[in-house]
MIBA-613993 format. One record per residue (C-alpha): z, x, y. Coordinates in nm, 3 decimals, decimal comma. Example, Ala and Ser with C-alpha at 12.3 -4.5 7.8 and 13.67 -1.06 7.14 Angstrom:
<rs>
[[0,780 1,230 -0,450]];
[[0,714 1,367 -0,106]];
</rs>
This chain:
<rs>
[[-2,732 -0,392 -3,149]];
[[-2,457 -0,630 -3,054]];
[[-2,493 -0,739 -2,692]];
[[-2,156 -0,811 -2,541]];
[[-2,009 -0,835 -2,197]];
[[-1,705 -0,624 -2,113]];
[[-1,386 -0,816 -2,041]];
[[-1,027 -0,723 -1,980]];
[[-0,706 -0,913 -1,944]];
[[-0,829 -0,963 -1,588]];
[[-1,111 -1,184 -1,713]];
[[-0,863 -1,460 -1,783]];
[[-0,582 -1,356 -1,553]];
[[-0,818 -1,378 -1,256]];
[[-1,066 -1,650 -1,326]];
[[-0,922 -1,873 -1,595]];
[[-1,096 -2,001 -1,903]];
[[-1,448 -2,135 -1,879]];
[[-1,602 -2,340 -2,158]];
[[-1,976 -2,423 -2,159]];
[[-2,103 -2,686 -2,399]];
[[-2,470 -2,741 -2,481]];
[[-2,627 -3,004 -2,696]];
[[-2,907 -3,256 -2,752]];
[[-3,157 -2,974 -2,792]];
[[-3,189 -2,927 -2,416]];
[[-3,281 -2,560 -2,403]];
[[-3,330 -2,581 -2,029]];
[[-2,953 -2,603 -1,999]];
[[-2,913 -2,258 -2,153]];
[[-2,902 -1,983 -1,886]];
[[-3,163 -1,709 -1,921]];
[[-3,029 -1,399 -1,743]];
[[-3,285 -1,143 -1,628]];
[[-3,077 -0,856 -1,763]];
[[-2,766 -0,782 -1,966]];
[[-2,488 -0,535 -1,904]];
[[-2,465 -0,355 -2,237]];
[[-2,179 -0,104 -2,240]];
[[-2,304 0,049 -2,566]];
[[-2,623 0,150 -2,386]];
[[-2,462 0,233 -2,051]];
[[-2,167 0,460 -2,128]];
[[-2,363 0,728 -2,311]];
[[-2,303 1,044 -2,107]];
[[-2,065 1,209 -1,863]];
[[-2,259 1,080 -1,561]];
[[-2,208 0,720 -1,670]];
[[-1,841 0,780 -1,732]];
[[-1,801 0,933 -1,387]];
[[-1,972 0,627 -1,240]];
[[-1,696 0,425 -1,400]];
[[-1,442 0,646 -1,225]];
[[-1,618 0,576 -0,896]];
[[-1,563 0,205 -0,961]];
[[-1,192 0,280 -1,005]];
[[-1,183 0,471 -0,678]];
[[-1,363 0,199 -0,484]];
[[-1,122 -0,056 -0,628]];
[[-0,828 0,150 -0,497]];
[[-0,983 0,170 -0,152]];
[[-0,965 -0,206 -0,090]];
[[-0,589 -0,189 -0,035]];
[[-0,632 -0,033 0,309]];
[[-0,939 -0,213 0,445]];
[[-1,046 -0,545 0,588]];
[[-0,871 -0,812 0,792]];
[[-0,504 -0,818 0,690]];
[[-0,541 -0,533 0,440]];
[[-0,315 -0,575 0,136]];
[[-0,098 -0,274 0,228]];
[[0,048 -0,490 0,507]];
[[0,194 -0,726 0,245]];
[[0,375 -0,429 0,091]];
[[0,509 -0,340 0,435]];
[[0,632 -0,686 0,535]];
[[0,842 -0,714 0,217]];
[[1,056 -0,433 0,355]];
[[1,264 -0,320 0,648]];
[[0,981 -0,149 0,841]];
[[0,755 -0,439 0,952]];
[[0,706 -0,814 0,955]];
[[0,397 -1,033 0,986]];
[[0,331 -1,059 1,360]];
[[0,077 -1,341 1,388]];
[[0,279 -1,611 1,563]];
[[0,032 -1,880 1,669]];
[[0,010 -2,070 1,340]];
[[0,187 -2,139 1,012]];
[[0,063 -1,969 0,699]];
[[0,112 -1,599 0,774]];
[[0,402 -1,477 0,555]];
[[0,711 -1,501 0,775]];
[[0,915 -1,775 0,609]];
[[0,899 -1,605 0,271]];
[[1,140 -1,852 0,110]];
[[0,891 -2,129 0,186]];
[[0,558 -1,956 0,138]];
[[0,602 -1,711 -0,150]];
[[0,548 -1,937 -0,450]];
[[0,336 -1,924 -0,768]];
[[0,088 -2,167 -0,613]];
[[0,089 -1,978 -0,284]];
[[0,018 -1,659 -0,478]];
[[-0,312 -1,814 -0,589]];
[[-0,446 -1,770 -0,237]];
[[-0,610 -1,455 -0,108]];
[[-0,692 -1,507 0,257]];
[[-0,621 -1,311 0,573]];
[[-0,354 -1,562 0,675]];
[[-0,151 -1,535 0,355]];
[[0,045 -1,270 0,171]];
[[-0,205 -1,071 -0,036]];
[[-0,016 -1,110 -0,363]];
[[-0,320 -1,236 -0,551]];
[[-0,513 -0,929 -0,440]];
[[-0,265 -0,698 -0,610]];
[[-0,265 -0,905 -0,928]];
[[-0,642 -0,950 -0,956]];
[[-0,755 -0,612 -0,824]];
[[-0,485 -0,436 -1,025]];
[[-0,627 -0,577 -1,346]];
[[-0,983 -0,507 -1,234]];
[[-0,888 -0,143 -1,192]];
[[-0,731 -0,151 -1,538]];
[[-1,052 -0,304 -1,675]];
[[-1,262 -0,021 -1,535]];
[[-1,025 0,244 -1,668]];
[[-0,990 0,079 -2,010]];
[[-1,368 0,073 -2,050]];
[[-1,384 0,448 -1,997]];
[[-1,083 0,520 -2,219]];
[[-1,200 0,301 -2,507]];
[[-1,553 0,446 -2,499]];
[[-1,462 0,807 -2,426]];
[[-1,601 0,937 -2,756]];
[[-1,921 0,730 -2,742]];
[[-2,069 0,961 -2,477]];
[[-2,205 1,315 -2,488]];
[[-2,041 1,592 -2,283]];
[[-2,113 1,952 -2,202]];
[[-1,784 2,049 -2,366]];
[[-1,440 1,920 -2,459]];
[[-1,299 2,012 -2,119]];
[[-1,545 1,777 -1,946]];
[[-1,449 1,493 -2,181]];
[[-1,078 1,550 -2,131]];
[[-1,109 1,566 -1,752]];
[[-1,281 1,227 -1,747]];
[[-1,026 1,079 -1,987]];
[[-0,737 1,220 -1,783]];
[[-0,880 1,070 -1,464]];
[[-0,911 0,731 -1,631]];
[[-0,553 0,758 -1,756]];
[[-0,446 0,822 -1,396]];
[[-0,628 0,518 -1,258]];
[[-0,485 0,292 -1,526]];
[[-0,136 0,432 -1,479]];
[[-0,156 0,389 -1,101]];
[[-0,233 0,017 -1,139]];
[[0,038 -0,039 -1,399]];
[[0,298 0,146 -1,194]];
[[0,224 -0,076 -0,897]];
[[0,215 -0,397 -1,103]];
[[0,548 -0,310 -1,268]];
[[0,714 -0,257 -0,931]];
[[0,550 -0,562 -0,773]];
[[0,578 -0,814 -1,058]];
[[0,818 -0,659 -1,311]];
[[0,724 -0,734 -1,672]];
[[0,348 -0,797 -1,694]];
[[0,072 -0,826 -1,956]];
[[-0,039 -0,479 -2,064]];
[[-0,384 -0,460 -2,227]];
[[-0,448 -0,093 -2,304]];
[[-0,795 -0,123 -2,458]];
[[-1,127 -0,259 -2,345]];
[[-1,124 -0,632 -2,416]];
[[-1,461 -0,733 -2,558]];
[[-1,436 -1,112 -2,548]];
[[-1,275 -1,359 -2,311]];
[[-0,913 -1,415 -2,411]];
[[-0,651 -1,676 -2,333]];
[[-0,371 -1,532 -2,546]];
[[-0,196 -1,269 -2,335]];
[[0,179 -1,207 -2,347]];
[[0,411 -1,027 -2,110]];
[[0,526 -0,674 -2,198]];
[[0,854 -0,519 -2,087]];
[[0,831 -0,304 -1,776]];
[[0,994 0,001 -1,934]];
[[0,759 -0,015 -2,233]];
[[0,464 0,003 -1,994]];
[[0,621 0,284 -1,792]];
[[0,690 0,489 -2,104]];
[[0,332 0,438 -2,219]];
[[0,177 0,551 -1,891]];
[[0,421 0,844 -1,874]];
[[0,280 0,963 -2,206]];
[[-0,075 0,929 -2,073]];
[[0,005 1,115 -1,752]];
[[0,184 1,392 -1,942]];
[[-0,140 1,447 -2,132]];
[[-0,370 1,406 -1,832]];
[[-0,192 1,667 -1,621]];
[[-0,319 1,939 -1,855]];
[[-0,679 1,818 -1,849]];
[[-0,757 1,757 -1,482]];
[[-0,811 2,027 -1,220]];
[[-0,730 2,042 -0,849]];
[[-1,074 2,192 -0,792]];
[[-1,257 1,860 -0,748]];
[[-1,422 1,673 -0,463]];
[[-1,205 1,479 -0,219]];
[[-1,147 1,128 -0,347]];
[[-1,158 1,233 -0,711]];
[[-0,845 1,246 -0,923]];
[[-0,662 1,577 -0,897]];
[[-0,400 1,743 -1,115]];
[[-0,169 1,707 -0,817]];
[[-0,229 1,330 -0,802]];
[[-0,142 1,295 -1,169]];
[[0,180 1,494 -1,126]];
[[0,271 1,303 -0,808]];
[[0,230 0,967 -0,984]];
[[0,414 1,102 -1,287]];
[[0,705 1,187 -1,056]];
[[0,726 0,823 -0,948]];
[[0,710 0,702 -1,306]];
[[0,978 0,952 -1,411]];
[[1,201 0,829 -1,129]];
[[1,146 0,466 -1,225]];
[[1,254 0,548 -1,580]];
[[1,564 0,733 -1,460]];
[[1,433 1,066 -1,591]];
[[1,535 1,277 -1,295]];
[[1,493 1,621 -1,451]];
[[1,139 1,526 -1,549]];
[[1,078 1,401 -1,194]];
[[1,196 1,733 -1,050]];
[[0,971 1,922 -1,290]];
[[0,659 1,716 -1,213]];
[[0,716 1,728 -0,837]];
[[0,784 2,103 -0,852]];
[[0,458 2,156 -1,037]];
[[0,277 2,013 -0,732]];
[[0,490 2,185 -0,468]];
[[0,491 2,527 -0,637]];
[[0,151 2,506 -0,805]];
[[-0,037 2,693 -0,535]];
[[-0,299 2,427 -0,458]];
[[-0,107 2,239 -0,188]];
[[0,106 2,320 0,113]];
[[0,233 2,136 0,418]];
[[0,015 2,179 0,724]];
[[0,233 2,345 0,987]];
[[-0,014 2,458 1,255]];
[[-0,287 2,275 1,448]];
[[-0,614 2,273 1,256]];
[[-0,956 2,119 1,230]];
[[-1,181 2,021 1,517]];
[[-0,902 1,882 1,733]];
[[-0,625 2,146 1,728]];
[[-0,396 1,931 1,943]];
[[-0,075 1,939 1,741]];
[[-0,022 1,943 1,369]];
[[0,084 1,576 1,343]];
[[-0,213 1,454 1,547]];
[[-0,453 1,681 1,360]];
[[-0,321 1,581 1,018]];
[[-0,425 1,220 1,074]];
[[-0,760 1,261 1,246]];
[[-1,036 1,100 1,037]];
[[-1,251 1,412 1,060]];
[[-0,968 1,639 0,943]];
[[-0,829 1,455 0,642]];
[[-1,079 1,576 0,385]];
[[-1,138 1,922 0,533]];
[[-1,113 2,208 0,289]];
[[-0,850 2,374 0,509]];
[[-0,627 2,065 0,484]];
[[-0,407 2,161 0,192]];
[[-0,166 1,870 0,223]];
[[-0,378 1,582 0,093]];
[[-0,340 1,519 -0,280]];
[[-0,532 1,195 -0,338]];
[[-0,753 1,011 -0,093]];
[[-0,943 0,698 -0,011]];
[[-1,285 0,817 0,105]];
[[-1,466 0,596 0,355]];
[[-1,755 0,705 0,573]];
[[-1,982 0,513 0,805]];
[[-2,294 0,400 0,621]];
[[-2,165 0,437 0,266]];
[[-2,226 0,068 0,199]];
[[-1,867 -0,050 0,183]];
[[-1,639 -0,229 0,426]];
[[-1,872 -0,305 0,714]];
[[-1,673 -0,272 1,033]];
[[-1,445 0,000 0,900]];
[[-1,068 -0,009 0,849]];
[[-0,991 -0,224 1,153]];
[[-0,652 -0,058 1,147]];
[[-0,609 -0,082 1,525]];
[[-0,667 -0,457 1,502]];
[[-0,375 -0,479 1,259]];
[[-0,121 -0,232 1,395]];
[[-0,171 -0,235 1,773]];
[[0,000 -0,509 1,978]];
[[-0,196 -0,806 2,108]];
[[-0,176 -0,643 2,449]];
[[-0,485 -0,809 2,593]];
[[-0,311 -1,146 2,633]];
[[0,027 -1,292 2,723]];
[[0,128 -1,008 2,956]];
[[0,172 -1,082 3,329]];
[[0,224 -0,863 3,634]];
[[0,551 -0,879 3,832]];
[[0,358 -1,101 4,075]];
[[0,286 -1,349 3,795]];
[[-0,086 -1,281 3,750]];
[[-0,277 -1,211 3,430]];
[[-0,228 -0,840 3,379]];
[[-0,439 -0,707 3,092]];
[[-0,785 -0,740 2,942]];
[[-0,875 -0,587 2,605]];
[[-1,249 -0,652 2,631]];
[[-1,517 -0,403 2,736]];
[[-1,603 -0,560 3,071]];
[[-1,314 -0,426 3,289]];
[[-1,376 -0,120 3,499]];
[[-1,107 0,058 3,299]];
[[-1,184 -0,014 2,931]];
[[-0,838 0,035 2,785]];
[[-0,942 -0,092 2,443]];
[[-1,157 0,221 2,396]];
[[-0,838 0,428 2,414]];
[[-0,610 0,220 2,193]];
[[-0,818 -0,054 2,030]];
[[-0,804 -0,431 2,048]];
[[-0,497 -0,525 1,849]];
[[-0,377 -0,864 1,729]];
[[-0,024 -0,748 1,642]];
[[-0,028 -0,843 1,275]];
[[0,166 -0,534 1,162]];
[[0,479 -0,579 1,375]];
[[0,736 -0,298 1,344]];
[[1,105 -0,388 1,331]];
[[1,373 -0,250 1,563]];
[[1,469 -0,025 1,272]];
[[1,128 0,148 1,261]];
[[1,072 0,125 1,637]];
[[1,404 0,263 1,757]];
[[1,677 0,330 1,502]];
[[1,511 0,602 1,299]];
[[1,401 0,811 1,599]];
[[1,706 1,028 1,655]];
[[1,550 1,366 1,731]];
[[1,392 1,412 2,076]];
[[1,164 1,686 1,944]];
[[1,007 1,477 1,668]];
[[0,629 1,508 1,709]];
[[0,581 1,178 1,528]];
[[0,748 1,004 1,823]];
[[0,631 1,234 2,102]];
[[0,440 1,113 2,406]];
[[0,070 1,116 2,330]];
[[0,129 1,081 1,957]];
[[0,341 0,767 1,990]];
[[0,252 0,484 2,226]];
[[0,494 0,254 2,409]];
[[0,383 -0,052 2,600]];
[[0,480 0,116 2,926]];
[[0,208 0,374 2,855]];
[[-0,056 0,105 2,905]];
[[-0,161 -0,018 3,249]];
[[-0,257 -0,346 3,413]];
[[-0,637 -0,340 3,396]];
[[-0,754 -0,698 3,449]];
[[-1,031 -0,705 3,708]];
[[-0,874 -1,004 3,881]];
[[-0,602 -0,770 4,001]];
[[-0,848 -0,528 4,155]];
[[-1,050 -0,807 4,312]];
[[-0,736 -0,950 4,475]];
[[-0,607 -0,608 4,583]];
[[-0,295 -0,658 4,372]];
[[-0,076 -0,345 4,400]];
[[-0,007 -0,356 4,025]];
[[-0,367 -0,275 3,931]];
[[-0,371 0,034 3,702]];
[[0,008 0,062 3,725]];
[[0,214 0,088 3,401]];
[[0,308 -0,233 3,225]];
[[0,657 -0,373 3,278]];
[[0,850 -0,598 3,044]];
[[1,069 -0,749 3,319]];
[[1,034 -0,832 3,684]];
[[1,286 -0,742 3,954]];
[[1,489 -1,052 3,876]];
[[1,512 -0,964 3,506]];
[[1,259 -1,222 3,390]];
[[1,041 -1,132 3,090]];
[[0,675 -1,085 3,178]];
[[0,547 -1,120 2,820]];
[[0,531 -1,467 2,664]];
[[0,536 -1,338 2,303]];
[[0,734 -1,019 2,251]];
[[0,698 -1,041 1,872]];
[[0,322 -1,008 1,878]];
[[0,245 -0,849 2,213]];
[[0,516 -0,597 2,298]];
[[0,601 -0,306 2,067]];
[[0,530 0,063 2,018]];
[[0,311 0,219 1,751]];
[[0,216 0,560 1,598]];
[[-0,104 0,622 1,790]];
[[-0,164 0,951 1,607]];
[[-0,203 0,762 1,282]];
[[-0,351 0,432 1,396]];
[[-0,621 0,552 1,637]];
[[-0,952 0,551 1,447]];
[[-1,262 0,565 1,670]];
[[-1,494 0,275 1,610]];
[[-1,873 0,264 1,654]];
[[-1,927 -0,080 1,497]];
[[-1,688 -0,315 1,675]];
[[-1,684 -0,390 2,045]];
[[-1,413 -0,379 2,159]];
[[-1,286 -0,116 1,918]];
[[-1,077 -0,235 1,622]];
[[-1,061 0,079 1,408]];
[[-1,362 0,234 1,237]];
[[-1,426 0,421 0,915]];
[[-1,179 0,683 0,803]];
[[-1,063 0,862 0,493]];
[[-0,701 0,774 0,413]];
[[-0,420 0,946 0,228]];
[[-0,288 0,775 -0,084]];
[[-0,074 1,072 -0,191]];
[[0,026 1,357 0,040]];
[[0,249 1,659 -0,021]];
[[0,502 1,544 0,237]];
[[0,581 1,252 0,005]];
[[0,606 1,485 -0,295]];
[[0,884 1,672 -0,116]];
[[1,061 1,343 -0,043]];
[[1,025 1,232 -0,405]];
[[1,182 1,557 -0,527]];
[[1,455 1,520 -0,265]];
[[1,522 1,176 -0,407]];
[[1,541 1,307 -0,764]];
[[1,793 1,568 -0,651]];
[[1,990 1,294 -0,474]];
[[2,014 1,086 -0,793]];
[[2,145 1,394 -0,974]];
[[2,406 1,456 -0,706]];
[[2,246 1,781 -0,588]];
[[2,259 1,709 -0,215]];
[[2,196 2,066 -0,102]];
[[1,863 2,084 -0,282]];
[[1,773 1,732 -0,163]];
[[1,839 1,828 0,201]];
[[1,629 2,143 0,161]];
[[1,330 1,933 0,059]];
[[1,399 1,675 0,329]];
[[1,402 1,954 0,588]];
[[1,058 2,072 0,481]];
[[0,920 1,745 0,617]];
[[1,156 1,721 0,914]];
[[1,105 2,071 1,049]];
[[0,727 2,050 1,015]];
[[0,748 1,753 1,256]];
[[0,957 1,960 1,500]];
[[1,294 1,808 1,409]];
[[1,616 1,999 1,367]];
[[1,739 2,047 1,008]];
[[1,940 1,755 0,878]];
[[2,315 1,758 0,924]];
[[2,551 1,500 0,786]];
[[2,604 1,322 0,457]];
[[2,287 1,252 0,262]];
[[2,234 0,917 0,092]];
[[1,929 0,716 -0,013]];
[[1,909 0,571 0,336]];
[[1,851 0,922 0,474]];
[[1,548 0,960 0,249]];
[[1,421 0,610 0,327]];
[[1,448 0,682 0,699]];
[[1,238 0,995 0,658]];
[[0,983 0,806 0,451]];
[[0,959 0,548 0,730]];
[[0,899 0,819 0,989]];
[[0,645 1,010 0,781]];
[[0,462 0,753 0,568]];
[[0,409 0,448 0,790]];
[[0,093 0,264 0,682]];
[[0,058 0,504 0,387]];
[[0,333 0,427 0,136]];
[[0,357 0,092 -0,047]];
[[0,706 0,032 0,092]];
[[0,800 -0,270 -0,117]];
[[0,696 -0,092 -0,436]];
[[0,917 0,205 -0,355]];
[[1,215 -0,011 -0,252]];
[[1,188 -0,197 -0,581]];
[[1,172 0,131 -0,773]];
[[1,489 0,252 -0,601]];
[[1,659 -0,080 -0,668]];
[[1,584 -0,047 -1,038]];
[[1,736 0,303 -1,035]];
[[2,054 0,177 -0,867]];
[[2,082 -0,099 -1,128]];
[[2,000 0,136 -1,414]];
[[2,248 0,406 -1,314]];
[[2,527 0,198 -1,160]];
[[2,539 0,449 -0,874]];
[[2,695 0,307 -0,559]];
[[2,453 0,232 -0,276]];
[[2,527 0,332 0,086]];
[[2,681 -0,014 0,137]];
[[2,935 0,061 -0,137]];
[[2,789 -0,192 -0,381]];
[[2,681 -0,132 -0,739]];
[[2,414 -0,331 -0,919]];
[[2,323 -0,422 -1,276]];
[[1,995 -0,475 -1,458]];
[[2,090 -0,818 -1,589]];
[[2,121 -0,953 -1,232]];
[[1,834 -0,761 -1,077]];
[[1,666 -1,070 -0,929]];
[[1,997 -1,212 -0,799]];
[[2,171 -0,911 -0,644]];
[[1,982 -0,594 -0,562]];
[[1,948 -0,299 -0,328]];
[[1,603 -0,418 -0,212]];
[[1,740 -0,732 -0,048]];
[[2,055 -0,570 0,088]];
[[1,853 -0,289 0,247]];
[[1,603 -0,529 0,406]];
[[1,873 -0,759 0,542]];
[[2,075 -0,466 0,677]];
[[1,781 -0,310 0,861]];
[[1,532 -0,586 0,939]];
[[1,658 -0,797 1,233]];
[[1,386 -1,057 1,189]];
[[1,502 -1,159 0,840]];
[[1,873 -1,100 0,897]];
[[1,887 -1,309 1,216]];
[[1,630 -1,567 1,108]];
[[1,425 -1,514 1,424]];
[[1,188 -1,803 1,504]];
[[0,834 -1,750 1,635]];
[[0,680 -1,933 1,930]];
[[0,504 -2,152 1,675]];
[[0,838 -2,248 1,517]];
[[0,825 -2,043 1,197]];
[[1,147 -1,877 1,082]];
[[1,165 -1,534 0,919]];
[[1,338 -1,557 0,578]];
[[1,364 -1,348 0,261]];
[[1,569 -1,369 -0,061]];
[[1,694 -1,135 -0,336]];
[[1,441 -1,269 -0,589]];
[[1,157 -1,137 -0,372]];
[[1,225 -0,801 -0,533]];
[[0,946 -0,922 -0,763]];
[[0,653 -1,134 -0,653]];
[[0,551 -1,455 -0,829]];
[[0,278 -1,431 -1,088]];
[[-0,012 -1,646 -0,960]];
[[0,019 -1,990 -1,117]];
[[-0,348 -2,019 -1,209]];
[[-0,329 -1,705 -1,421]];
[[-0,040 -1,848 -1,621]];
[[-0,208 -2,187 -1,655]];
[[-0,539 -2,041 -1,774]];
[[-0,365 -1,841 -2,049]];
[[-0,338 -2,145 -2,277]];
[[-0,287 -1,961 -2,608]];
[[-0,028 -1,711 -2,488]];
[[0,266 -1,683 -2,251]];
[[0,265 -1,490 -1,926]];
[[0,619 -1,502 -1,789]];
[[0,708 -1,614 -1,440]];
[[0,966 -1,419 -1,243]];
[[1,314 -1,550 -1,180]];
[[1,348 -1,748 -0,860]];
[[1,008 -1,917 -0,888]];
[[0,894 -2,242 -1,049]];
[[0,774 -2,200 -1,407]];
[[1,039 -1,981 -1,569]];
[[1,121 -2,254 -1,821]];
[[0,812 -2,153 -2,022]];
[[0,912 -1,786 -2,043]];
[[0,949 -1,607 -2,374]];
[[1,113 -1,270 -2,438]];
[[0,880 -0,996 -2,317]];
[[0,710 -0,788 -2,586]];
[[0,829 -0,445 -2,695]];
[[0,474 -0,309 -2,733]];
[[0,162 -0,289 -2,521]];
[[-0,144 -0,501 -2,602]];
[[-0,404 -0,321 -2,816]];
[[-0,611 -0,631 -2,901]];
[[-0,979 -0,596 -2,814]];
[[-1,094 -0,954 -2,881]];
</rs>
């Protein structure tokens, strides 16, 4: 039997080419592995195929975990947040300076996580392609079991390609298991890839059930992703049909009453770690599953570390003394209530203030939403000196109007406590422990269908869907003139730290350019100038004060962004390693002179 390792496009795109030469009869130079991974002997039954699907699911989970989780990079290329670490250069604030093909080679906590999306995207494709290519090599109980596994693999592959197409534009598109290392990949047109995965998803939706364990691919997840792909292709009737199949299918409904172990209010309950995967929670469509002790991501999500202000430092009392302590040694351990944050995920004035226009919105209600004034001065030095400010609410200014916080970018902002608070048994002080996480949720399905109705000019139907989400949160029904900004505002209120915001802004920008429909600013856009003039940039500049005003951090780094950031740079080392093919670089970045016209077909070459 032929013994071969399993490769994908990722084998070269990630690691580059490696050549090993042996000679002079020196057998001791030849490696002698203790075991071989032999796909022909591994993928022989349904259990093995499902293990491959588990690898796909674990690959998807990485986006939300660790220090500077990749989802934050999606958020900072938008109007909702910026990178808040302000004590050094390197964190992605001056995007014009730092977002380069060479910079995209890096994958550290102090850089944009562009390389993560490139490398892990193709790893996920590798896992899915292995299942798809070998689907008929295994034995199944029946055809339905085979088709359910194949449909799930189609979903995982489509999810990665959808994200890559919105993050990088035209990309290489291997659609089969690659059996040997290759250095001859070529870029495929974005729409060709989207049409291909649409076909796969259209098949998969009839094969996969909603009656599966949490974390597994559901029929609803396939239809939800298909809705995004349909929108990206400008197929609005298809998008309405696929979204309606989820909304009206009977398996899902918005949670409207308190539920689960907490029963506090529906918004709080919906985002409690212990409630997300409950059987009675009918809103979740597709999940990340993460439990303490499952062997992955020691230390948990650390979401409070990312999204809570760095409140333990740089905040003084009106009397000029150190005011706060986020450790566990004070008498009042405030970090056990809110976590020890470092302020990396810094909301903008748009997402902090501008979108909150209904006083009854539970997503911004006291107890669900935290403001800095809800914290207190808890440093023990205050108690020991009998300072009257001890355990009094924080203040931004003293009586004379002077600011009492030395870094308002990193240390002074509000946050959605209902979503960010994840109890933590591993870190002391708390940083955010293990929690399941929503990837797709029915609230977004309603907003996607509202968007499809908007593109078709059916504002009444769009508002009806928008109001499903608004009224569940306690808001009054929407009044006024609906535009894409209305939907984006609702997405920002509902999907903070869930949606890949940059991906969705890029998708909308492509639709504006494809249709020629006027944006809320009155402008129209074209596909031939997508990287030069686009809705993505205009929206970010209009709503994100940091980029629009070029705010400078205490360290001296300026916030900048440009229209060409609608697509990220392809990591330089992936292009350089592909010596027998051409992977195109995106416009605006060094290396475009080597580009060739993107291919009109996906890559079906196995070796």
